[in-house]
N, C-alpha and C positions, 0 to 999 in steps of 0.2 A: 500404502498411503503415499500420496504424491509428495514430491520434494517440497512444495510450498507448505503443506501441512506439517511435514517433518520439521522444517525450519521453524515455523511459528510455534509448534508445541515445545521445541527445544528452548526457544528464546523466551517464551512467555512465563515459564516457571510454574508456580503453584496455581492451579485453577481455582476459581471461586464459584460458589453455587448460587442458584437463584437467577433472577433476571426476568425480563418480559420480552424476549426476542421471539419472532415468529418461528414456528416449527415447519421446516420444508420437507414435504413428502419424499420418501426414498433416501433421506440422509439421517445420520446420527451425530449428535453433538459430541465432540471429542475434547473440547476445551472451552472454558468460559471464564472471563475475568474482566479486569478494568485497565484502561489505558487513557492517554491523553492524545487527542487529535487536534493539531494546531493549538495546543495549550488548553483545549476544551475537554473536560472529563467525559468519558464515554464508557459504556459497557459493551463488551464484544463477545462473540461466540464464533467458533470454527467447527463446521460439520463436514463429514465426508459421506459419500454414497454415490448414487447414480447422478449423472449430469442433469441438473434441472434446466428446463427452458426458461426464458424470461417470463413467460406466462405463469409458470409454476411459482417463481419467486413473487410475482404480483399477487397470485392467489393466496399464498401463505401470508403475505402482508395484509391483504384485505380481511382474511379470516381472523387476524389478530387486531383488527380495528384501524389499520393504517390505510391512508389514501396516497396514491401515486403523486409524487412531487415532480418538479421540473428538473431536467438535467441528468446526464449520465456521463460516465468517464471510463475509459479503458486504460488500465495501468499495467506496466510490465512487472512480472513476478518470476521467481525461479521455476514455477510450474507452468507458466504460460500467461496469456493475457487475463487480467481480472477486470470484468465488466461490472462497474458499480452503478446502482440505481438508487434514487432517493424517494422517501415517503414521509408523510406527516400525520400526526395525530395531535391536534391542538398545537401547543407550543413545543411538543416533542418532535424529534426528527429521527428517522431510521435510514441507514445506508446498508445496502446488502448487494452482494454480487457473487459470482462463481467463476472458478477456473475449471475448464473441462479436463477430465481425466484422459490419460493416454495409456494404451495397452492394458496391463493389469491394474494400473493405478486408478483409484476412484476419483470422482470429481471433488472439489473443495468448495464449500460455501462459506463466505465471510460476511458477518453482520455486525453492525454497531448502532447503539441507541444513544441519543443525546437528549438531555433534559430541556435544551433550548436549541436555537438555530446554531449549527456549527459555524465557527468563525470563517471557515473557508467558503461558506456560502453567503456571508454578509456582503451586501452591496452588489450582488450579481444577479438579483432577481430570482434567487433560489437555485441558480445553476452553478456547478463547480467552475472555478476559474480555468480558462483554457488559453493556450497560445501565448505568443509574445516572448520577448527575451529580456524584459526589463526587470531589474531587481527591486524597483521602488514599490511594486505591487505584490511583494512576497507575502505568502501565507505566514502567520506567526510561527516561530520556531527557530531552528538553527541548522547548521551543517553537521551531520553526524561525524563523530570522531575527529573533528577539526579538519575535515576534507576541504580542499580549495573549491571555490565556486567555478563550475566548468562551463565553457562555451556560452558566456553571457546568458546563463540560464535563469529562469524565474522559478522560485520555489512555490509549488502549488499544494503541497501536502506535507505535514510533519507528524510523525507518530512516535510516541514514547511510552514504553511499557516496562514491565518487570524483566530486566535482563536484555533489553534491546532498544534501539533507536533507529528510525528510518525517515527518509525524506524523498519526495518525488518532485521532479523538476520538468519544465518545458523549455525548449530552446529551438531556435530556427536552424541550428546546425544539424547535419545528418548524423546517424548513429556512428559511422566510421570516424567522423571528426571528434565526437564525444569520447569514444574509446581511445583514440590516438592522444587526445589532450590529457585524459585521465592517466593513461600509462606514462606519458612523458613527465607530467608534473608530479605525480606520486613517486615515480622512480627517482626524480631529482630531489625529493624531500626525504629520501631514505626508506621508502616503502618497497617491499618486494611484491611485484605484480605478476599475476598469472592469468591467462585467458580462461573464460568460462564459456565454452562453445564459441559461436561466432557473434554473440550479442551481449557478452558481459565480461567482467573481470573480477578477480579476487585480489585483495591487497592486505598485506600483513606488515607490521612494524613493531619491534620491541617497545613495550610501554604503552601501546595503543590497542584498542579493541580490534578484533578481526572485522574486516569490512568486505562488502561485495557490491557490484554495480550491474544492473541489467538495463538494457535499452529496448525501446519499441519505436519503430518509425511511424511518423504521421505525415499527413499531406504537406504540412508546412514546416517539418523539422523532426524533432525527436522528443519523446517522453522517456525519462530514465529515473530509476530508483536506486538510492544508496542505502544499504542496510548495515548497521554496526551492532555487534554484540557488546554486552557490558563486560565480557570476560577479557581482562587485560593480560597479555603475555608477559 
């Protein structure tokens, strides 16, 4: 199982049964449950298997009665880029995407269903918010584990589930600047910081949840994700 699936299975805790998420050919559901995305309740599923092409995800959605929506987003994760696509069925919304497997690790498919328009799509014509470095247009939520706001970043996504919290940000700064600022400011606040390859870092501090940051370069800056467990040392 890829690192992304391992992390999410560990963090999400007890799986819940049921749901109305599309079944993607060549994958098997390993976890299903509930979480909040930008404070909006959602149902999610994580599946592993062969890497599905975008057409396979679209076909699975259509077979379950979903129509393609506008907008897609690529987010950094421990297992690699997560490409998210949106779909609609009346007032309901679906987001789904996949992380390609590497070597012996299978691909991971992530899906979430909302009973109404997710708040991170509101006012954007159905497309996820992108770009910019302003905090005034933040998606609802907060900084996980009390992390400082980095590199004049804009919060574009907040996730909260059983045992974990995560937030995704967009900034005009390059990945090296994001990592340098995170390392400097966290170390100055008493966190122990360690690199995670060349694109991320892990941070621990007594009395705070374990946290990690991953970056992904974009044309006009960086998208980065901060993940915090609910386990306090």
